[in-house]
Every structure is written in C-alpha cells, then in structure tokens.
DOBAMAR-248313 format. One record per residue: x, y, z of N, C-alpha, C, O in turn; residue in one letter. Coordinates in steps of 0.02 Angstrom, whole numbers, plus 50000, padded with zeros to 5 digits. Atoms other than C-alpha are relative to their C-alpha. Layout:
<sites>
XYZXYZXYZXYZA;...
</sites>
This chain:
<sites>
499355002449975495815170448757500434997749941500174994549895M;499565001850055497315167848644500124992450000500174989350053A;499885007250006497585150248579500744998550007501175002849996T;499305002149993499155140648611500344999649933500024998749881T;499615000450062500555140548483500354993349995500544990250044K;499645006250012501335125548402500745001150011501055005349977L;499304998949982503065124248477500314993450022499994989450056S;499665006149978504345110548502500185000150073500424995050099P;499854999849929504555116448681499364999850040499355001850099V;500625000849963502745112948728500124995250057500504990450051S;499875004349942502655105148901499784992949988499264991749956P;500165007150007502665086248906499964997050069500364998650113V;500085003249935502055075749051500634996150017500954993349972R;499385003649980503495067949152500024992849976500554990349958P;500005007050020502935050349108500084999149925500144993549901D;499915000550072503095054648922500735000749980500914999749921D;499314998850018504955058148932500344993449982500214988250012K;499645005950023506085045948841500755000850014501025006450018R;499274999849997507885041348864500275001349930499954999749880R;499704998650065509045047048725500104993549963500424988949989A;499935006350037508955033748589500724998849980501085003349961P;499345001950022510525024248552499974997849927499454995849902S;499985001950070511085020748375499894992549992500194988650029A;500135007050012510425004348307500614996749967500904999449920A;499425003650027511794991748274499824996849933499254994749922A;500105003350064512004984848098499974992550012500414989750046V;500075007249992511404966948090500524996449957500624998149899L;499505003950036512744954448041499874992650012499574990750062K;500075007249992512764935648014500444997850058501054998650055V;499605001949941513314928648185500424993849990500934992950023P;499655006350010513874911748119500034998749925499554996349895D;499945000750073514524911247940499954992749979499724991349923S;500055007150018514634892147944499274997849996499084994349950T;500715001650001512794890547988499655003349940499225000349909A;500304996550057512344903447855500174996449935499754995849890A;499805003650060513324893847724499624993449994499404991649940E;500385006250000512484877447774499275001249981498964997349944A;500694998150016510784886047764499925001249925499444998949894Y;500034998550071511144892347588500084993849957499754993149906E;499915006150038511754875447528499394995550006499204992249957Q;500615004049990510234866747602499445002349954499094998349923Y;500544997250042509054878447508500205000649927499795002549885L;499744999350068510144877947351499945007249975499755008549918R;500064992950016510184896847356500475002349944500275006649905L;499584997750057511684898847238499674998649933499715002849887P;500335001650064510694890047100499365004249992499215006549937E;500614996050004509074899047144500165007349984499795010449946L;499824992950013509944916047144500195001149927500095006549900S;499844999250071510574912746968499365000849959499345004549910R;500654999250034508754910846913499725007050012499405009949967L;500244993249987508344927446997500375005149957500075009849931W;499584994950031509784936546915500064999449924500225004349891K;499945000850072509774929246738499505004649965498915004649980D;500424995150035509104942746622499714996949936500084994349894T;500335002650060507834937346491499785005649954499655004649894C;500254994350040507324954746433500385006350022500175009650069C;499594994249979508654968546442499625006650003499825011150040P;500384993849999507354982046408499515000650057499185005750064G;500495000049945506324977446561500365002350063500744998650095W;499634997049945506944989046698499854996750067500294996450110A;500195002949935505994980346839500024992550000499714989350042D;499975007450002506414962446791500284997250065500024992250090E;499705002549939507524960146944499555000550060499664997250111G;500484999249946506074965647054499414995249991499204992050040L;500615003950011504594956446974500154992649994499754988550017V;499865007150013505454940146924500024995950064499684990750067K;500005004249939505854933647101499324999650034499164994650065P;500675000249972504094938347156499584994849963499204991049995A;500365005050039503364927947014500264992950015499874988250017L;499735006649985504544913647055499784997750069499674991850080Q;500285001849935503974914247237499294997449992499094992750026A;500695002250013502184912647172500004993049971499604988849991L;499965006750030502674897647066500204994750051499934989250049E;499815004749948503524889247213499414998750047499344993250074I;500605001049960501914891947311499534994949967499234990950002T;500405005050035500994881947177500284993050014499904988250024F;499695006549984502254867847208499824997850070499714991950083R;500165001649930501894868847394499274997550005499124992950043F;500705002450001500024866847358499984992749978499634988650008V;499975006950023500414851047261500274995350053500004989850063S;499715004249947501494844247402499504999050057499434993550083L;500465000449944500184848247534499414995349985499224991350027A;500605004050017498724840047443500174992849983499724988649982L;499815006850015499714824547396500334996550060500584991050053S;499705002749939500344821547574499604993950024499014994750039D;500395006049982499844803447619499914999250075499534994750096P;500055001049928500024805647808499305001650025499035006850009R;500684998949975498364803847897499965005650050499415008450060G;500014994849949498864816448030500225006949973500275011750011Y;499784993650029499424830247909499425005049999498845003149990A;500514994749999498494846947917499875002449929499985008349912S;500084998450071498054846447732499505005649988499635010249949R;500534995250014496444856447739500215007250019500145011849979R;499814993349978497094871147841500605002649961500645008549944E;499424997950038498744871347748499795002249930500065007149904L;500254998050066497814872047582499675006850003499765010949958A;500324993449992496784886747646500525005550006500475010749974R;499484994949990498334896047702500405001249936500585006949921R;499624999250062499244892747539499595003749948499865007649909L;500434996250045497754899047440500005007450018500055011749974E;499974993049978497734914947545500685003049985500725008849964S;499334997550014499624916647526500085001549926500365006749908L;499944999050073499524914647336499615006349980499845010149937A;500404994050016498144927947329500375006450019500365011349982A;499624994049978499214940247428500625001049957500815006749943R;499434999350045500714936547319499795003049933500145007349906E;500264997250063499684940047163499855007550009499995011549964V;500144993049986499114956347243500635004249999500645009849972E;499374996349999500914961647272500325000249931500615005449912L;499735000050068501464956447098499655005349958499975009049921V;500384994950037500074967247026500205007050021500265011549980A;499784993449976500594981847137500685001949972500805007749957A;499344998650027502384980247075499985001849926500405005549901L;500044999050072501824980346894499545005949980499575008249923C;500474994550017500494994146903500395006449985500935007650013E;499694993650015500915010746832500544999749949500705004849920G;499465002650038502265002646732500315004049945500415001449890G;499644996450053503105016646638500704997249990500984997849936E;499345003150006504745007446674499934992649980500434989249968R;500105007250008503964990446641499864998349928499345000449901C;500115002450068504164982746469500184992749997500674990949964A;499835007149998504124964046501499864996649933499524999549890P;500155003650062504104951046361499274997849999499054994050043P;500715001350004502294949746307499844996449935500184997249884L;500265003350059501344938746185499335003249983498875002850023A;500634996950021499994948146089499494994549986499644989249960A;500535005150006498334939146088499894997949927499754992149914L;500165001550070498104940245899500614998549958500584998649896S;499375000850037499904936545853499984994249951500324994449899A;500025005850044499464919745775499425000249951499294995349916S;500554999450047497974926145677499424995250014499044993549969G;500555004349982496774914945772500124992749987499664988749992G;499855007050014497654898845728500304996850062500774999550092V;499775003549940497924886545870500564995249981500434990149949L;499455004350020499664878845850499974993250034499724992750090P;500045006749974499844860145876500404999250065500184995850111R;499575001049942501254861746003499795004250060500095003550113E;500224995849944500314874346113499334997650026498815000850014R;500635002949975499024863446199499685004350054499095003450069S;500284995849947498804876446335499695006449973499495010750012A;500284994050030498174889646212499244999249993498974993649989S;500725000050009496354894546193499825004949944500155010049936E;500244995650052495414902246047499315002650020498874998750038V;500644997049985493984914346079499955006649964500425008749932W;500124993750035493244930546014499865005550052499535004350102Q;500154994249959493224947846092499295002449986499065001949929L;500694997550011491474955246117500005005649947500415010249950P;500064994950051490954965445965500504999449944500555003949902G;499505000950052492324958545855499934993149970499794988250005S;500045006450034492314944845725500674996449998500714990749977A;499335002950005494184941845739500114994750054499944995850113A;499835005249952494744925745821500645001950037501105004850007A;499434998149957495984927845964500284993750032499914989450055V;499675005549966497254915546033500295002550066500695007250066V;499754998249934497604916846220500474994550023500254988850035C;499515005149980499204907846269500054999750076500125004750110H;499895001249929499324900246442500664996450009500904993049963A;499365003349986500914894046524499944992549993499454989550014S;499985007350006501384876246481500394996850057500304990850071E;499555002849949502654874046621499785001450071500004997950117S;500224998449932501794882046771499574994450028499244990749991S;500405005149967500984870646898499275002150009498854997850022L;500694997949987499404881246913499514996849951499004994249973L;500475003450045498564874646752499934992550017499394989750008P;500045007149981498984856946812499594999150064499214994350070R;500425000349940498234860446982499265000949982498834997950014L;500704998950021496664866446892499704993749969499094992949968A;500255006250031496544849446805499984994250049499784988650030A;499985005349949496754839446967499395000750045499265006250070W;500634999549963495154835247059500105002450072499655005550101D;499884997849931495954838347230500125007550006500015010350059K;499804992949995496484856047187499655004549950499815010449945S;500304996050052495354861947046499635006150027499665011549997E;500364994349971494284873047159500495005250025500405011250013T;499494995349975495804880747243500345003649942500435009749944L;499674996950057496654883747075499545005049965499765010249942A;500474995550032495074891647004499965006650038499925012050008A;500024993949961495014904047148500635004249991500605010349989R;499384996350012496844908547121499985003449931500205009149924I;500064997050066496494911546936499555006150001499705011249970K;500434994149996495054923146978500345005750038500235011550023Y;499624994849965496194932247101500495003549952500575009549954A;499554997150050497444934746959499615004649954499835010249940I;500414995950045496064941246845499805006550034499815011850002E;500234994049964495464953346979500585004850014500535010850000S;499454995749979497144959847040500385003149941500655008649948Q;499614997550057497924962146867499605005049958499825006949904M;500414995350038496524973946811500365006649986500275009649933Q;499664993650008497634989146836500654999649962501005004649955G;499375000950036499094981946738499884999649925499324998249902C;500065000050073499434982846552500024993049970499934992349910A;499965006950025499604963946538499724995350053499614997350110F;500215005149954499014947846618500554994850006501024994949966S;499455004649986500064933546686500034994049954500564990949946L;499995005850045499534919946565500044993450037500394988950016G;500025006249962499174906646696499334996649995499144992550038L;500665003050009497474901946629499435004150028498865001850029G;500524995649975496534916546705499555002249941499775002049884E;500464998450055495004922446604500255005349951500135004849891P;499754994550042495854938446538499445002949958499495003449897N;500594997550034494164945846495500125006549963499765008149916L;499844993750033494954962446446500394998949936500505003749898A;499625001350061495944954046308500675003449998500885005849945G;499354996649997497614961146367500554995349975500474989349973K;499425004350015499314955046308500184995750060500034997450117P;499855004949948499974940246406500754999650010501134999449962V;499305000749984501634939046495500274993249975499934988149981L;499675006350018502824926046424500274996850063500874997050078E;499875002349932502764917546592500564994850002501014995250043Y;499505005349999503804902246549500705002749986501195000250012D;499364997050016505184913046477500285004050060500885004050071R;499784995849943505244924446630500144995750062500674996350093V;499965003749937504954912146773500424993649994500754991650042V;499635006350012505734896346696499804994750051500224992350089R;500255004749949504644884346798500374993350001500484990650055P;499665006550000505544868446740500655000350040500784995950081H;499374999349963507224874646807499875001550073500244999350117E;500164998249931506404881746963499814993850040500044992850096L;500245005949964505544865447010500534994550003500454989750041H;499455004949996507144855646977500425001050062500804996550081A;499614998549939507894863847133499634997150060499285000650096L;500325003549945507294851047259500514998350054501114998450042K;499525001349945508044846447429500424993849986500204989049955P;499535005550011509554835047429500144996050063500604991950063K;499875003649938509434828447606499884992649991499354990649967V;500065007350008509734809747609499554997150055499475000250108A;500405003249947508594797847704500434997950058501054997550052P;499635002049941509084792347878500384993549986500084988949957E;499595005650021510504779647861499764993250024499794988349986P;500195006649973509834765747973499294998049979499174992349960K;500705001650013507954766847943499795001349928499304998449905T;500214998250067507904774147768499395004649999499085005549946G;500604995849994506524785747830500095006649963500595010049971Y;500014993650035506114800547717499475004550032498875003050031R;500434995549962505374814847816499625004649952499935008349914N;500414995850044503914823447726500075007450016499975011749973R;499944992949982504224839447822500645003249970500715009349970E;499404997250031505904841247736499825004249939500085009749931N;500204996350059505074846547574499615006350019499685011549987E;500374994149978503904858247668500465005550025500395011350007A;499534995149974505324866747762500405003249944500495009349942L;499614997750057506354868147603499605005049958499855010249938F;500424995850043504894875547505499825006650033499825011850001T;500164993849963504394888047640500575005049994500465010949982I;499434995450000506144895247644500205002249930500485007649922H;499884997650068506334895847456499515005749982499705010549950Q;500484994550010504734906347450500245006250037500225011750010I;499774994449959505414917247590500595003549967500605009749961L;499404997050030507104919947506499845003549934500155008649918E;500194996750063506284924147339499695006850013499835011649978S;500314993649984505244937747420500515004850031500455010950022W;499474995749973506774944247512500415003049942500635008749946L;499654997350059507644945947343499595005649969499875010849951C;500434994750027506144955847279500015006150045500025011850021A;499994994449952506154966547438500645004049993500635010249999A;499364996550008507994970647412499985004649938500225010249940S;500074996050060507624976747235499515005750010499605011249983Q;500494994849986506114986347298500315005750041500165011550029L;499654994949961507204995447426500445004449955500475010549964L;499584996150046508395000547286499575004849959499775010549948A;500444995650039506945007347183499715005650044499645011350021R;500254994949954506245016447335500515005550010500345011450007L;499484995049989507895025047369500135004349938500255010349943N;499894996150062508105030147186499435004949989499545010449964S;500574995450008506355037747185500035005750051499825011350036R;499914994649951506735047447344500535004949975500445010949980I;499484995750027508335054047265499745004249942499965009949931E;500304996350055507305059147113499445004750023499145008349983A;500514995749968506095068147234499304998649972498885003049968R;500665002250021504625058247166499664997150061499634991050070D;500255002149935503765057647334499414995349995499374990550034W;500595004350004502135049847279500184993049978499924988150006E;499785006750022502975035447186500394996650055500324990550065A;499625002949944504155032947333499524997650055499634992350085A;500495002149950502665032347452499664993549979499544989150021A;500305006250025501865019047342500464994050011500234988850033S;499525005549989503445008447349500064998450074500144992650093D;499925001149928503545010847537499414996150028499494991850071C;500595003949979501765004547563500064992849977499864988250012W;499905006850024502194989447455500504996450045500424990550061I;499505003049956503724986447564499694997950066499874992650093L;500345001949938502624986447718499614993549990499634989150034E;500395006150014501504973247638500464994049990500274988450007R;499525005550008503034962847593500214997350069500254991350079V;499815002349933503574962447776499434996150033499554991250068W;500575003849973501824956847825499954993249967499784988249999K;500015006450037501904943447690500544995350027500424989350033L;499475004149973503564937347759499794996750066499954990950078L;500255002849938502734934847928499504994449986499504989350021A;500485005250019501324924947845500354993749975500144988149989D;499625005850026502604913847757500304996250059500284990050061I;499705003349942503494910347922499474996250040499624990950069E;500535003349962501824905848002499814993149973499494989250008D;500145006650028501694890847886500354994550040500154988750037L;499665005049958502904882148006499524997250053499624991650076H;500465002249948501454880948130499614993949979499354990250022L;500405005550025500604868048019500414993749987500164988749961L;499585005950007502074856048018499894995450060499784997750116M;500105004849946501884840148120500575000550050501155000350030D;499464998949951502844842548284500524994450002501124995850002P;499525005449995503614825248292500444999549938501054998749943D;499625000450062504134824748109500485005949993501055005249972D;499574994150007504804842548113500594999750048501165001150029F;499465000249952505814840148273500494994449984501094994849999L;499555005350024506504823948202500455002649943501055001249941R;499624996950055507024833448045500495005150028501065005650004L;499564995049968507734847448153500624996850029501174999550022K;499435003549973508834834948241500464997449945501074997649951S;499615002650055509384827248076500415005549966500995004549947Q;499664994450033509824844248002500445004150048500805008650028L;499624996349948510604850248167499835007449999500275011750000A;500234993149999509544865948165499975002350073499535000350111I;500014997449932509974875048325500395006550002500965006949979R;499664993649991510384893048363500414999950064500224996650113A;499584999649939511764896848488499605003650054499345009050042A;500424997249947510894900348655500195007250017500785008650030P;499914993249978510684918748694500375004549952500495010349967G;499614995850045511614924848541499655001549935499695007149910T;500324998850064510594922648384499424995349990499344990550027D;500555004350020509064914948304500134997549930500535000449893A;499875002950066508984904148149499825004749943500075003949888S;500164995350053508204918448051500615004249980500645006849924C;499404996150015509904927148061500504996249958501034998849942F;499595003550048510654913647953499885002549929500295001449885W;500174997550067509814922047805500345006849989500155011850020S;499664993650016510984935247735499525004949968499565010949979R;500484995650034509564941947629499545003450050499395009350042A;500444997049949508444944747781500375005650036500095010950048L;499614994849965509824954347870500125006049955500095011749977L;499904994550048510174964547713499375004349994499415010449994H;500624996350008508344969347693499825003650065499585009250064V;500144996749936508144972947879500445006250010500205011450031A;499554994249994509674984247879499805005549951499805011449969N;500204995050049509104992847719499365003550019499285009550007G;500634997049978507374995647792500135005050056499845010550056T;499854995349945508095003647949500385006149975500345011550004R;499604994450025509255014447844499595005349964499865010749949D;500394994850034507815023547759499895006050046499685011350023I;500064994349955507785034447915500485005649980500365011549996K;499524994950021509295043347840499725004649946500005009949933K;500304996050054508155049947702499535005550027499335009949990Q;500504995349973507015059647821500215007349993499805011349970V;499834992950007508005076147826499945002649928499705008249918P;500054997750069508115077147636499285000549977499115004949937S;500714999750018506255073647619499685006350030499315009849996I;500294994149966505795087147745500315006549975500005011749976I;499674994150028507055099047669500445003850049500525009850042G;499554996949952508235102447815500614995650008500614989849988V;499415003949982509955096847871499994998550074499725002450114E;499975001949929510255087848034500445004950037500985006750014V;499624995449958510835099448171500604996350031500494991650069D;499425003649972512635094248215500045000450076500374996450108P;500004999249927512325100348393499444996150034499354996550094N;500535004149971510845088648416499365003850012498935001450049G;500624996249991509505102148407499414997049963499504992549922G;500615003050029507705098648357499825002849931499235003849917P;500134997050066507885105648180499544995749957499064998249928R;500425004650041507155090248093499314999450030498814999249994V;500655000549966505785088848223499565006149986498975005349973Q;500394993950012505245106948200499755000249928499185002149915E;500215000150070505215105048011499444994949989498974996249951A;500535004950005504165089348029499345002650028498815001350000A;500604997049971502945098548141499685005049953499075005249946M;500284995150047502765112548015499684996449940499164998649914R;500285003750056502475099747877499334996950019498854997349981L;500615003249978501155090347977499445005050012498855003649999Y;500514995249978500265106048035499865005449949499415009649959H;500094994650049500395116947879499315000049968499024994749956G;500674999450029498785123447804499984997549927499474995249904R;499965002150071499365119447626500404993549993500734992349943R;499635006350003500105102447669499724995649944499114995449931R;500205004450055500065090147526499955003549934499745000449884G;500054996250063500145103847394500705002149977501175002550016E;499364997650028501535109547278500574995250011500504989249997G;499415004149989503245103147325499904994950056500274990050061E;500135004649944502515094647480499544994249981499394990150024D;500465005450020501365083147379500334993250009500864991949981A;499755006849988501625065447439500474999250058500634993650077G;499505000549947502835069747579499714996850064500014992450093K;500295002749938501655066247725499844992749992499964988750038I;500155007150012501085049947648500634995850003500634990350030E;499375003749999502895044647625500264999250072500494993850091L;499775000549930503335048747806499564995250040499804991650083L;500455004849967501795039247865500184992949980500174988450022Q;499815006750023502325024447758500644997750033500724991850048A;499385001849965504055024947837499844996850068500104991550085F;500155002549933503315022548010499574993749997499604989550042Q;500385006250009502105009247945500484994149987500384988650012A;499495005150013503614999547880500364998150065500494992250078V;499675001449936504465001248049499574995450043499824990650072E;500465004249961502924993948134499994992949973499964988150011A;500025006750031502904979448010500634996150015500614990150026A;499365003449985504754975548039500004997650073500184991950086V;500015002049930504544975448228499514994250010499664989550047R;500505005349994502984964748211500274993349974500144988150003R;499725006150028503924952248102500474996650050500404990650062F;499515003149956505344949548226499694997850067499894992850095F;500355002149939504194949148378499624993549986499644988850026F;500385006050017503074936448290500464994049989500294988350005A;499535005550011504604926348240500214996850066500274990750072Y;499805002749934505124924648421499454995650029499594990250056R;500565004149975503394918348468499924993649958499744988349985Q;500045005850044503414906748318500514994650020500344988750023L;499485004749979505054898748372499794996450064499884990450071V;500235003049937504334895948546499444995049987499434989850020A;500565004550013502754887948474500214993849963499944988449975A;499815005650042503644876748350500544995750032500534989650026V;499435003649973505244872148443500034999950076500444996350105M;499984999649927504884876448625500335006450023500745009449987G;499754993649974505304891348734500754999950012501075005250010T;499285000349990507054885148769500385002149938500905005349942A;499684998150062507484887448586499945007549988500375010549956E;500094992850008506804905248593500355003950055500205009850065A;499614996849947508014909248737499565002150058499725007050093S;500434998549943506594909248863499695006949994499565009349939G;500294993349998505874926048917500515005050026500335010050058N;499474995849973507554933948957499925007349980500115011850018R;500064993150024507124949348854499535004150043499545010350041A;500474996349958505764953848979500315002550064500015006750098L;499724998549934506944955449126500685003449998500955005150051F;499354996950004508554962949061499965006249956499505006749916V;500004994050042508984979948983500074998149926500314992849909P;499995001350072508844981448794500704998249976500774993749935T;499325001350025510734981948770500254993150020500754990749993E;499785006549979510874965248860499624994349969499764988549984G;500425005250030509604955748757500344997149938500844999849913T;499745003050061509924944348610499795004249940499335008249946D;500154995750058509894952048434499284999649977499005004649954P;500705000650022508154945248396499555004550042499125007950014L;500414995749956507394954048548500145007349987499695011549989S;499834993050013508334970048508499645002749939499525008849935Q;500334997650061507474970848339499325003050015499105007649979M;500654996949985505794974548420499995004050065499485006850084F;499964996049939506414982848581500425006349991500445010550036L;499564994350010507614995548505499605006549994498995006349982E;500354993550004507185014348503499695001149932499854997549885P;500334998750064506095021648365500505001449944501025004649956P;499574998650057506875022048192499985007449981500465010149955Y;500114993150022506175039648165499845004350061499265006450069F;500144996349938506365049048330499735007049988499335009550028P;500244993250013506075066248251499264999949982498885004250003S;500715000550017504415060748175499594998150061499035000550070L;500345002049939503945052448338499915006050046499365007050073D;500044994149957504335068348437499535005249971499155008450008A;500444995050032503435079448310499274998350014498875002750028A;500705002049987501835069348332499825000750074499255002450091K;500134999249928502015069648521499845007350016499355008750052T;500124993049987502125088648524499385002549964499025006949989F;500604998050036500765090448393499374997850039498885001450042L;500565002249959499605079948502499915004450061499355006050080A;500044995649942500035090748652499735006949982499365010050020D;500264993650024499695106448550499244999849995498905004550017Y;500735000350009497935100548508499644999250067499085001650076W;500305000549933497595095848690499955007050030499425008950056V;500014993349972498075113448744499515004549961499185008849990Q;500464996150041497095120848599499284998850021498885003550027H;500695001649980495505111748651499855002750070499305005050083M;500104997349932495755116748834499895007549997499465010250031V;500074992750006495975135048784499335001849971499015006649994A;500654998650030494425134548675499434998850049498955002650051N;500525001449950493405126648814499965005550053499425007650073S;499994994649951493975139848938499715006449971499365010050006A;500244993950032493595153748815499244999849992498905004950004S;500735000550008491835147348780499655000250067499085002550071S;500304999949933491515145248967499965007250026499475008950060G;500024993149977491955163449002499495004149962499195008749991Q;500504996250038490835169748863499294997850018498815000549991S;
</sites>
C-alpha cells in the first residue's frame, strides 16, 4: 500500500482547528507618571550610566556582559542584606539559599555570554604581569606556582567586590565558597576568569573586575526613601525591594543587548551562533522569573506597609506594576518581534495573499532527509529556540500574575477575570500569555507533520496486516 505524502492540506480533526490569529499589540507604558516614579525610586538614570559607560572601546560585547556582571554584584549585596537582617521573623535561611542559587545561575549565564569570545577582548590582568611580586597596595592578591613551573605567579582578586568580603564573614563564608567554586566551574570554557577569589586552577588571565563593574559606585546607589514621618520607622523590606528590581533591570539591559546581537547574527546568516544566543535569551527569561520570585520571601506585613508608603498600586483592570518597567516592555516587544525573522531563515517570502508558503517551507525543512546539513546547518535548532523563548515569555507573565496574587492578594491581580472573558477583553498582563502563537507557521507545520506520521503509521500497520 502506498504511504501517505507530506502535505499542508492533510486532514485535521475538527477540534484541532484554530481561529485566525490576530496581530499582537505592541506593549506600551500605560502610565508614564508611574513609570517615571519607578525609575526614580530605583535610581535607574544613575544605574544606566554605569551600564553605558565604556571602559574598553575594543571590547565589542561590553554593553552585554557589563550589566550582567553588575547584576551579579548587586546579588552579593542582597546576600549581605539578607544575612544581616536583625528581624527574628525574617526568612534568612531560605532567602540565602535562593540567592546562592540565583548567583550560580547568573554566573552560568555570564559564562555563556563570554564563551566563544571571538568578539570578546575585555580588559585582563595577566597572572605573571608583576613577576611574582606581591604589591603592598593589593592585599587581595595571591602568589602561587603553576604545576610544573618554577615561576611565581600573582593572581589578582577584586578589592571592591563584596564576594571576597562575604568569604571572610563567618555568616556567609560557606555560601561565598560555593559561589566561588561555581565561578571556577562555569568559566572553564572562557579565555579568562572573573577575579573574584575563585581558585583559577587553569592559571588563566583575570578580568579587571573593579574597572569593569565599578562596585564602589554601584553600591553607592542605595534607596532614598525617607523613614515614616511620625514613627521614624525604617522598613527593612525597602532595601530588599529596591535590590530585587535593580538586579531585574540590570538583566533586562543585558537582554536588550543580547536581542541586538541575536538579530545581527541572523542577518549575517550565522544560524548556529544565533541559536546559541536564542537559547541564552530563553534562560534569561527564566532567570527573570526567579528574580521576581524573591518577592515571596518578603514579610507580608512589612511589605504591605511599604507598598502603602510607596503608593504601589496598578490601575484596576488596565495594567500591572511590571508594565512600569520600560526595559521589560522593550525586551518583551523585541522578543515577540523575532517572529519576523522566520521567513528569511527558512528562505521564502511571506505570501501576500495569506497562503501557507512559510508553513510549507518549514515542513520541508523539518522533514528533509539532509536537514541540518549545508546551508540548513543550525536552522532547525534556531527555530526550536524561537519557540522555547516564546514559552519562557508566556511562563514569565503567567507566573507574574500568580506572584502578584500571592504577595498582594487576588484583588491586586484583577481577580480571575481573564478566565471568563475573551482574550481581547482581558488586561494586558493576561493577554501576554493568552495571545495566539508567536510563530503560527511553525506551529501549523508541526501539526501537519504530526498528522503525517499518524497516517504513515496507520498505512504501515494496514500494509503489514494484509501481508
């Protein structure tokens, strides 16, 4: 019996039919006054200057790696705040665990951004630059010898970062040691190490961390909220909220630069490198969700008291506080816009009459016998990464809605209105995870490809039964 053919007109069960997807609206800041207040509270204008100041003009990826490193440094500050919290009801132990996990994931992403580094020429300090002499003013330096060599080596560690100080504090020395080992492990594939006191057993050059990250200036950006006028009460959750969002905004800056690099690699038709960037982008969105989850460990009474003091409230039914972040909206819009790259990757133009041209080309790419070879090398991985990023974005906004309900109550999350009204009638936050697929042609191609294999197996079973 003849086998079925792969065709975009393969029959589909009635319950599989979809309504025609509507174009996704561009996300915009709903309340510019609230967005401005949010930026002033976090001191974002000053923080953004630290992101953008260039310390090494020859380092092409400085704008991408620097904010990621600064987010890591702010995480070290959060560890210090968490472990020095005097409140008996504070969730110090669990918060310390989560911050250690967060720092490890940040190090993993920093290493991924720096691996491969043909474009990466950061300012480095060679281990033997001082001829084995330990300078008086560099108390954070160490002298040791490489195996099989008689030459003394000086390994410079950061003097301004908080991680070496956490390693010297009895409350955090174990946590800091584990972070250092994570740095040593994750940076194995990079041409340099971070210089935060990690072992650096390979004897690689060390990043001039203090010059790049500028920890003194970074840690000087602290919250300016005054104590309550009548009681003089200083809310400990103020520093936690401030620090969480500075970490978030730093990673959003890095994500924005990563999107620019991803698009440039797609234009250069470097599919494998673009796929690598796309997988990193997916992990960044997952990291953003982990950062937001730190709100769950804030004390309810102290946080809601601070919320009232700061007048944190989204307009009912119209927006959520996450939409005050211009950077988040920019990265979300940029992530959704990568769908425009699909036709050029597959090698076809969109049919102006709405025909399934892109879908058919995607099916041929997925089903081709020589897929992944020649000009198609890396294309399938890139398209898979696109849809993985879409899933991560939807997961972030869905989780954010649940987070708001858990931290502030369901009334703040606009109740469950999204479950009972059409998508076009929901608030923008709900629309982010209820809107149609970003990549309808890829979605349809997989649907028909699955149907093809079902028919193929049925035909083979019938043929073997007759024989």
